[in-house]
N, C-alpha and C positions, 0 to 999 in steps of 0.2 A: 575567699577572702575574695571579692570585688574588686579589679585594680581601679583605684581611684586616682587620675594624674595631679599635682598641684596645678596653681593658676599658675606658676609660671613656667612649668615644661608643661602647658597647654600643647596638644596633640593634635591637631584635626582630620578628624575621620569623617569618610565620605563611602557613602553607598552609588556605584555606578552601575546602571542597570544596561545589562549590552541585547539589543533589541534591534530585529530587524521583520521587514515583512517577507522578505524574501526568501521561508526555509522551505527547501528542495521538498521535505515530506508533508508542511502541513503551511502551505503559501497561506501568509495574516493570520500566525497562528496569536501571537502576541495583541491581538485587539479582538479577537475572538471571543464574545461571551461566553463566561462561566459564574451560573446562578444570576446572572444577570447583568454580569458589570465585566468587560474589557478587563482577560488576563491581566496585561499590565497594571489595569486599577488594583489589582490583590496584590500586587507585591509591592507596590509602592503603600497601598494602604495598611500591609503587617509592617513592613520594613521602618513606619514610624514610631512605632511602639520601641526601638531600641533607647537606650540609655547612653548611647555612647555617638551614632550617628548622628552627625549634627545638618551634613543636606543630603540630597538623595535626586541623585541627577541619572540621566540616561544617555547612554552613544549607540547611536544608529550613525549609516554611513551618508551619503550625498546622493545617492542613485533616489529619481525623481518616488519609486515608489515607495520608501521612507517618508516621505511627505505627510503620508498621514501620522508617523509618530510625530512627527513634529505640531503637527495640528493639535491633535490629543493631549500632547504635554502642556502646549497654551492655554488650552482649554481649563487644564487642571492643575497650574501652576507648580510643573518640573521643568529644572531644568535639559535643554536637550544639547547635546554637540556634538556634533558632525565630524566625519572624516571619512578617508578610502575604503570603498567596498570591502575589496581584499586583501584586506591590513587592519585586523581586528588592535592588533598590539600599539599600533600608532595613533588608535582613538582614544586608547586607554591613557596613553601618555599625554595627548593633547589633553582628557580630560582633567588628569591628576595638576598638570600646570595650569589650568584654565579656572578650576575649584580650589588653588593653592591645597593640596591633598597630603596630609605626612601619613595618612594610610588611608588603605583603598580597601573599598568592598565591593569585591568584582560578583555582582550578582546574575543570576541567568536569567531571561526572561519567560522560561517555560514553565518554570516552579511554583504554582498557587499558593504551597501552604508555607510559603518563608516563614521561619520561628525565630520572632526578634531575638529571644529568649536566649537562642543556640547561637547566634549571631554574638552577642555579646559575650558569652562562653569562649568563643574564638579567639576576642578580639582581645579578652582580659589574658587570656594565656601568651598570644602573641606578646602585647605589652609587659606582663610581669617578666618574661624568658627575654626579652629586648632580642625577637628571632625577626627575619624577614618574610617570613610568610610559616603558615600554621596546617597544620594535620592532625588527626586525630592519634593518643597511643598507638602503638603496637595492640592488637588483641581487642583496642574498643571498637564500637560497631553504633553503628544510626543511622535512622531511616531518612535525615536530613539531607536535601539535594540543594545545588545549586548555590552556595553561598564560599567566596575564598577570600578570606582577609590579607592584604600581605602592603608591606612597605613600599615607600616612593624610593626606596635606595635599592628596594630590590626590583623595581620597574625601571629604574634608570640602568641597572645593568643588565635586566635583561635585554631592554633595548640597543644599550650599547655590546651586545656582545655574543648576542644571540637573534638579533634583527631578522637575519636570512632563514631563520629556520622555521621549517613549515608549522610545525605545534605551535611554536613562540608566536609566530605571526596571525594564527587563528584560531589558537584557546590558548593564551595568553599565557594562565595559572598550569594548566596543563604540561607547561616545558618542566615547572617546578615539579611536578609529579615524577615525570619520565626521569627527571635528575635534580634529586636530593644534593647532592654535592654543590649545587650552583650556588645557593642562599642557606644563611642561616637560619635552620628548620624549629619553628616550637613545637611543641605537641602537646595538645589539649587531653583532660582527662573524659572520661565517658560524662554524656550529659542525662541522667537515670529516666527522665522522662520520656527522649526517644532513642534508649538504648536498647535497641532492636533492628532487624531488617526489615524495611518495610516497603520492598517490591518497588514497580514504576510507580513516581508518584509525580513525573515530571510529564507535560504533552510536547511532545513531537509526533503525533498522529491522528486521524481521526478517532480512533477509539480508545486513544488516551482521552481525550474529551470527554466521550462520553462516559470514562470509567470516574474521572473526576465531578462530570454534572450528577452521575448514579449517586455517588456516596454524597454529596452534598444534600440530595434528595433524600435519602436516605436518613441522613440526621436531622431531615428538618431545618436546614439553618441557612442563613442567609448571604451574602456576599459577603465575604470578610470576619465571619462569625466563630465556622469551624477551627479548630486549633488543630495542628498536626497529631498531637496527643491525642485528642477526639477520634479522627479519623483512624490512628492504631489503633486504638481500641474497637470500634468499630470491625474493621479486620479483621481483631481475634476473635469476636463473638460471631463476622459473616464471613469465611474466607473465600466465597462461593464468588462474590463481589471482582475478586481480581482476575476472572474469568474476561473482565473485558477486553482486558489489553495485556494479559499473563506472555500470549503471541510474541509482544512486539520488542525485537531486540534493540540493545543499548548499542548509541556508534562509539568504538573506542574509542578513547582520546587523539591517537595519532591518526587516524583516518581524515580524510577531508570530505566535506561534503562531496559528495559524486552525485549527477544526475545521468537519468535515461529519458530518451525522447522515445517513445513509442511512437510507429506512422503505421496504419491499420483502414481499412477501409471498412465503413459503416452504414447502417439505413440504404432505406431503398430493395435496389436490386440486390445488395450484398447482402440483406437479412442483417441480424444482429449479435449471433453467435461469437464472432473473433469478435466484438470490440466486446463483448463481457469476457470473455476465454480471456482478453489481457487485461482487462480489470483484474481478474483473477492475479493474472503472472504481476501487476505492476505491485497489487496489497504484497504478494508475497517478495518482492525485490525493497518496498519498502520501512514492512515491519518487520522481517525477519536479515533483509540484507543492508538496512539504514540506509538505500540510495530514491532519491526523489526521481520524482516518473513524470513528465509530460506526455498530454495527447496530441498527436496532430492525426484528424478523422479527411479520409475521401468518402462523401459520401452527404447523408442529408444531414439535418442540425440534429435530431431527434436521437442519434447517433452518439451525442455527446454524454447522455445523461447520465449512463450508466457510469459512464468516467466520474463525471463531478459532483454525483451522486456519494461515489467511495472518496470525497476526496482531495480530485488530482484533478489539473489547472487543462481545458480540455478546446484544443479551436480548429474550426472546418476548415479543409483546403479548399481554396476556391481557385480559379483560373487554370494556372499552371502547378498542379500540386508539387512536381519536382522543383519550380523555383520556389515554393514557396517552403519546402523544406528547408533546403540550402540556407535561406535567410532564415530558418527557425535556428539552426545550425548554428550559425555566424552569430548569431543574438545569444543562445544562452549557452554554446558551446558543451555542447555538454560530452559526456564520458562516455556512454553508448548508444547506440541506434538500433533500435529492434523495429524487424519488418515485420509485417503479419498482413498481405496485401495480396492482391489480383491486379491491380490494376493502378498506372501512374507514375510510376518510377521503373526506367531500364536499368540494365546492367552497365551500361557508361554510361548512365548518370549515377548511377552510383559510385561506381568508379572512380570518379571526378571529387566525388563528397567524400573519400574514401581519407584524403591528405587532413581533414578536418574532424575526424570525429576516432577517437582510438581503435575502438572497439563496436565492429556490426555484428548482428547476431537476428537473422531469420526464424521465422517458425510456418513451419508444414509448405515450406515455397519448393515447386518444380521446377519452374521456371528458371531462365541463365542467370537472375537474380542474383540464386543461392552460392553461384562460383564466386563474387564480389564479396560475400561477406568473409565472415573468421569464425563464427560455430554457427550450426542450424540443427534443429529437434525437429525428428520424424516419428510419427506414431507408425508400427509394423506393417504399413499397409502393401500391397506390392508394388507397385510406384515410386515408396521409396526405401526401396531392396533394388530396382532396379536402377536409381540414378547414376549416374557417369560423374565422379570424381576428380579422375583426373586434370593435372593443368591447373587445379584449384588449391587455394590453402588453405580454405574451411574444413572446418574439424567437423564432422558430421555424426549427430548421435541419435541413432535409430531402434526404437522399441515401444512396448509400450508402457515402460515407467516413464515416457516421455507426454504422454499423451496430456494435452492442458484443457482442463473444464471451464466451466463459464462460472463456478459455484460450486460450494463447499461437498463434500463429498457427504451424503447423509444416505445412510444402506437402506431400504424398505425394511421393517420389521419383515421375521418368517413367522407367519403365523398361519394358524389350520383356513386351509380353502374356505371360503365362502358361499354361501347359496347364489350369492348375488354380487360375483369379481365383479371391479372397477376397472375399465380400460381409459388409458387416458393419449389423446389423439391430440400430437403436437405436431405442429407443419411447418414450423416456424415464424420467425417476427413478423416477417411480410408476406409470406406465400404465394410466390407471383405465380401461379400453377393453377392458384384457388385449387389445391388439393384437400382442404378443411372440409369444402362443402363436396367434393367427388367421394370422400371420404361418410360424411353425412349419408349420403343419397347409399352407398352399397352396404354402410352396415346400417339402416333403416329395414333391411329387407327379412336382418336375423328375429330371431324370437327378444324377445325385448328381457329376457331372464339376467341380464347384466348390464350395469351402469356404466355409461359412456360419460365422459368428462371432454369437451372441446375445448383449448387455447387459443383465444382468438388475441393476435401478436398487434401490438401497436401498430405495425407499417401496413395491416392490410386493411384494401381497399372497403369502407365503408360496413367497417366489422360492429356496430349498432344492427345493422342490416341483417348483416350474416349472421350474428348469434339469433337474433330472432327466427332466422329462416331456420337453421340447424334445432331450437330447441322445438319450431312444429312438424320437426319431421317423424319426431316417435317420443313418447311417452320415458323414455329411460336418456332422453338426451339432456345432458347440461352443457352452460357455455362457464369457462375461467376468462375474465377480462380484467384487466389491470396490473394483472400481477408481473413483478419486479424479475422475480426468477422462481424457477418449480420447486424450490429441491422440497416443498410440504409435499408437492403431491408426488413427486418421486416415491416419496418414502408413502403413500399410501393407496398406490394404486398396484392391481396385480400385473398390468400386462399394457405395452406402449403401440400404439401404431405414429411412427417419427419418418419426416423426411430426414434422409440421411444427412448428416452433419454434427454439427457441436452437440446436439444434443442427444446423438448415437452414442457419444461417448460418454455424457453423464446419466444415461439411463444404465450403461454396463459398471458403471461405477459404483452406483448405487442399489445391485441388482435387481433392475426391472426389468426382465424378459420382454423383447421389444421386433418386431415387424420395421422392414425400413423399405420405402420409397425413393425413388435415386430422383433429380432432378437431372444429373450430368452422367457420362461412362463413368468420368472418373470418381465420381460418388461409388456409383453399381461396383465398382471394382475393392472400393475400400468396404464396402458395404457385407464383397464376396469376404474380405478375411475375419469380419466381425462372426460372419454364418461360419466359415471353420474352425475357425475358435471358440465357438457352440454358445455366443453371447443374445446372436439373434436370427431371423432368418429374411433375405432379404428380396423382395417383391421384383427386384430389376427397379429397369426404365419409367418412374412414374407414368410417361406422356402412355406408354403401352400397357398398362396394368388396367386389366378390367374389373370391372366394378364387382361381378360376380366372383374372380381371384382376389379379392381384396376379403369379403367376406367371408369367403371360404378357408382361408389364411387365418385369419383372426378368430375366426370359429375354430378352428383344428385347435385352438394353444388354447383357449378359455377353457376347452374341452377337456382338457389334457395338464391336471395340475402337477403332475411328475413330471413332466417336460416341464413344463415353467420353473420347477426348484432345481432342474439342473442347468439354464440357464444363468437361471438369477448365482449359481454356484459358480456357473463359468464367467460372470461379471467381473463379480467381486475378484478374484483368485487372478485374472488378468490386467486390470486396470484398477490401480489402486488410490487413487485420488492426489496423487502426493505429486502430481505434474509438473503444478504451478513454485512450490516450494525447490524443487529440485532443479527444475530451471535457474529459476533465480538464483540457487548459488552454483549453478556450473557456468553463468553467465557472471555473477562476480567473480569467483575464481578465475577465469578466463581472465579478466579485466586485470587483477592481480599481479598473473604471470605474465601477462605482456608489457606493464609497468615496468616488473622488476628486470626483462631481457632489454628496454629501453636505457633503463640504469645500469644495468651492466656494459650497454654496446658504449652509453655518455662514457663513464669508466675506465673499459679497456682501450 
């Protein structure tokens, strides 16, 4: 039976939507379009169907970036109440007072499929049982997320007795879930139409947003039309839709927002491999560990695009990179600083930053900078194994399992040798030595019984002219232009000729036999480790490689399917493609251990 209070017992029930623009995992998500309407619009639109909610309001912070929420609310006749950014509980207390609320329905701004009937179901149980907070009965399940009705007296008690608790301050009703004895808990029965597990239906990452867009498109639903029950029925019929965001990890109630700053080099003389591999790490940190990520890049502006395309805020360091990095750390107060760089930050400069950031990690860094870090990650190459870590607090992790790729692993399918095998030529995004054209001229001497595909990188000088020159050298030559990643090319080629770098790791992980031209002595030494592991063949320093030697080496492998199969197997066994997930997990654990250690020292 639906509860219906008498006029003399009228209780004022309001819905307060908790919203901000500063999400660490998907900045600005509350105003991002879903089926053509901002996410906030969907939530307000659905809440209006409630029989109990008298007023809908938004609570946000006083930070200037949240002015956009205020502007949207004003245009849509929704009340906004602002308060301190670092105290959500205080914002709710202020909202309850200004709205004269007896019952507050806390609504998350990341759940676009709010069901007003379910909200009323929870409110009914709360009122009928004279509770202060409502949970489902033991054993009951629901796909619904993002709503929590509770009473004004529960909120007042939380402010008086638990205001200093970090869970109460940030998650408000999360405190009731962790401490059910704190207030009187009402129990709501099963809500039949939603009584099933729903998976991830909230929006915290770009992949969540892609999932919600995909289901709207599949249901052919306009904004606000598709019900949660309709969505659940669709997912039962087509469970493959869940693949969009099945890998995303939900952040635990007790954890606060965590932020990592990534400082890397990219574009121009640096190429793009390091930026792309850091994007892979950033994805793993955001989606698997619930850690937000921002990029600060030293190099050229086009190097920001891979990070921005993946949904991360990215900024270019200009002037003094070290000074700008310090300003960024002071402004954003990150928990983690991750460095994948070759210049622009010295050990003394990093030491000066240490008091400002709890954890510092370095990726494949052989300079003295690593000695000021907490953790470091290195592939199993000779230079890493020779590093001296004496007098350093850094914990170094070395091995092929820490190899960091710039794209998801896609193993090339094992197939019978084709009469016309495919050779992929990839000399990096910028190719400063012009190796792409050098390779093309060398390969043009060979019998054109193979197909050669040349990658024209975004930073190559006069790429259009280069592509035209290459295809004019031989009838079996083709070019690849504008590719955001090479996963598809890796999966369809039989052999690669590449400049050594991040691409070499990706080729090995995808099971592609490769020959390496090396830009530096350091690269040549690393390439020798790949050759020793059976994953590829090093041609030494590119500046010393003769065209005839390049052509002979390529022809030898094209003519030997058996040797290519052995190299494929060695690559797949040596580099498993899980380096990003492994490093993200390790960094998260290191941060947790450091915090626990600090807490022990503070109480000891």
